[in-house]
Structures are given as C-alpha cells and as structure tokens.
N, C-alpha and C positions, 0 to 999 in steps of 0.2 A: 504494500500500500504506500509506503513512504517513497519508494522509488518512482511511483506514478506521480506523486505530488511534486517531486524534484524535477521530473521531466516536464510536467505542466508549468512549473515556475520558469524553467529555462525557455520554453517555447513562448510563454507570455512576455518575458523580458525581451526576447529576440524580436517578436512582433512589434512591441512598443518602440524599440529602437529603429525598426524598419519604417514606421509611419511618420516619424518626426522629421520634418524638412530640415536640411542643413544648409546654412548660408555658406557660400563660397567666396573666396577672396581673389577671384581671377581678375577682377578689375584693377587690383593693386599691383599686378605683375607688369614690369617694364622691361621689355626685351633689350633695350639699349644698356641698361645697367642691372643685370641680373643679380639678385641677392641670394644668399644662402636660404634654401627652403626651410620653413619652420618644421620643427619636429612634431610628428603626429603622436599625441598622447590622448588618453581617454578624457582627461580634464579639458584639453583644448577642443576636442570634438564636442563635448557637452556644452562648452561655452559658445559654440557656433550654432547650436540648435535653437530654434524658436518655435513657440507654440501658437498655432492658430486655433480659433474656436472649433473648427472641424477636427483638428488633431486631438484636442482635449476631449471632445465627445467620443472619438474613436478609442482613446485610451480608457475612458470610463467604461465603454462597452466591452472592450477586451478584458478589463478587470472584473466586470460583472459576470461575463461568460466563464472566466477562469475560476471565480469564486463558486459559481454554480457547479462546475465540473468537480472542483475540489470537495464541495459539500457532498456530491453524489458518491465520490470515491470513499470518503470517510464513512458515510452511512452504509455503503455496501460491504465494507470490510469488517 
C-alpha cells in the first residue's frame, strides 16, 4: 500500500511541474558579447516559474484527484 502512495506522490509532483509555465531569458542573450551561461539549479528553475489562474486551478484539480486516489488506496488496504 505504501509503495502505491509513493508512486502516486511522484506522479502528482511530476504532473504539477509539467503544467507550470517557465519564463525564458532568451531575450537577454546577445550574440555579439556572449556571456557564460547560468547554471541550471532547481532553485533557479523554480524562480523562473509563474502561476496563472488556469495553472493554479489545474494544480488544485491534480491534488484533489491524487487525494481521492490516495483515500481509495488507504481504504482498500
């Protein structure tokens, strides 16, 4: 039962990261004077995310579905 909840948590987290739009900084690139590319870290990626009302609604829906499935897993075990 616990492994099912773990897999459900990972799938939910992956789906939530997939639906969040990420701002790019392609406009800041100047080919005449190339700079060293910024390091990609999890905190830098999360700083570039922005939430729209549709994204927040989708996240709430994903959490509600995941909570329902988790409730069904716990009740059936």
